[in-house]
Backbone as CSV, one residue per row, in Angstrom:
resi,resn,N_x,N_y,N_z,CA_x,CA_y,CA_z,C_x,C_y,C_z
1,MET,0.480,66.159,-22.198,0.675,68.538,-22.024,-0.544,69.276,-21.580
2,ALA,-0.085,68.703,-19.921,-0.910,69.525,-18.534,0.156,69.791,-18.240
3,GLU,1.480,69.752,-18.222,2.882,69.422,-17.537,3.140,70.755,-18.065
4,ASN,3.551,70.627,-19.692,4.313,71.459,-20.275,2.951,72.711,-21.088
5,SER,2.052,73.306,-20.607,0.912,73.828,-21.070,2.062,75.078,-21.963
6,GLY,1.224,75.724,-22.902,1.877,76.399,-23.378,2.748,76.552,-24.916
7,HIS,3.463,75.293,-24.272,4.021,74.715,-26.139,3.705,74.145,-27.233
8,SER,3.856,74.372,-28.089,3.216,74.189,-29.630,2.963,72.713,-28.980
9,VAL,1.843,72.202,-29.987,2.009,70.202,-29.989,3.232,69.605,-30.162
10,PRO,4.022,70.226,-31.434,5.556,69.534,-31.468,6.734,69.746,-31.005
11,ARG,6.777,70.375,-30.198,6.850,70.416,-28.402,6.872,69.798,-27.497
12,LEU,5.847,69.506,-26.811,4.787,68.619,-26.623,6.007,66.884,-27.224
13,PHE,5.397,66.257,-27.988,6.410,65.089,-28.109,7.727,65.051,-29.995
14,ALA,8.651,64.262,-29.110,9.429,64.264,-29.774,9.381,63.311,-30.943
15,ASP,8.025,62.190,-30.756,8.210,60.965,-31.675,6.624,62.348,-32.993
16,PRO,6.957,61.752,-34.649,6.087,62.435,-35.007,4.657,62.140,-35.304
17,TYR,4.768,60.247,-35.177,3.247,59.641,-34.891,2.592,60.532,-33.736
18,ALA,3.534,60.895,-32.340,1.967,61.207,-31.692,1.523,62.608,-31.794
19,ILE,2.726,63.483,-32.716,1.922,64.739,-32.903,0.656,64.553,-34.189
20,LYS,1.451,63.757,-35.001,-0.228,63.368,-35.805,-1.234,63.404,-35.223
21,ALA,-1.635,62.280,-34.217,-2.792,62.089,-33.839,-2.867,63.093,-32.778
22,THR,-2.052,63.815,-32.577,-2.542,64.838,-31.589,-3.578,66.262,-32.402
23,TYR,-2.616,66.410,-33.666,-3.670,67.170,-34.416,-5.231,66.305,-34.819
24,THR,-4.588,65.120,-34.766,-6.223,64.303,-35.596,-6.851,64.444,-34.124
25,PHE,-6.621,64.191,-33.408,-7.559,64.068,-31.793,-8.243,65.535,-31.514
26,PHE,-7.314,66.537,-31.853,-8.170,67.975,-31.579,-8.973,68.535,-32.774
27,ASP,-8.728,67.702,-33.976,-9.514,67.752,-35.406,-11.029,67.289,-35.712
28,ARG,-11.409,66.717,-34.240,-12.501,66.408,-34.681,-13.664,67.143,-33.941
29,ASP,-14.687,67.030,-34.109,-15.785,68.083,-33.609,-17.102,67.708,-31.872
30,GLU,-16.363,66.520,-31.436,-15.636,65.530,-30.440,-15.266,66.075,-29.454
31,SER,-14.018,66.889,-29.418,-12.790,66.785,-29.052,-13.198,68.199,-28.017
32,THR,-14.747,68.647,-27.397,-14.804,70.462,-27.207,-13.674,70.131,-25.884
33,PRO,-13.728,71.378,-25.729,-12.460,71.022,-24.140,-13.820,70.436,-22.943
34,ASN,-14.631,71.192,-23.302,-15.928,70.231,-22.330,-15.961,69.183,-22.332
35,ALA,-15.936,68.301,-23.552,-16.215,66.783,-23.448,-14.225,65.997,-22.815
36,CYS,-13.292,67.005,-23.630,-12.374,66.476,-22.712,-11.954,66.507,-21.888
37,SER,-12.016,66.767,-20.459,-12.401,67.400,-18.762,-13.312,66.533,-18.635
38,LYS,-14.106,65.683,-19.239,-15.249,65.477,-18.200,-14.659,63.834,-18.263
39,GLY,-13.388,63.401,-18.992,-13.262,62.385,-18.585,-14.079,60.785,-19.373
40,THR,-13.816,59.391,-18.805,-15.338,58.679,-19.067,-16.063,57.895,-18.751
41,GLY,-16.392,58.873,-17.807,-16.775,58.125,-16.378,-16.959,57.117,-15.886
42,ASN,-15.695,56.353,-16.044,-16.285,54.695,-15.767,-16.004,54.374,-15.487
43,TRP,-16.470,54.868,-13.770,-15.468,54.996,-12.791,-15.955,53.713,-11.718
């Protein structure tokens, strides 16, 4: 997604299941920009 920023989600993925999964992921309350940029922290 970072490589093609500025494109809509349907233009980023050819697979309809990946598109739905992306929208589901971003629909969650936990999916804030800050939380998504943190990673897992398990290095």
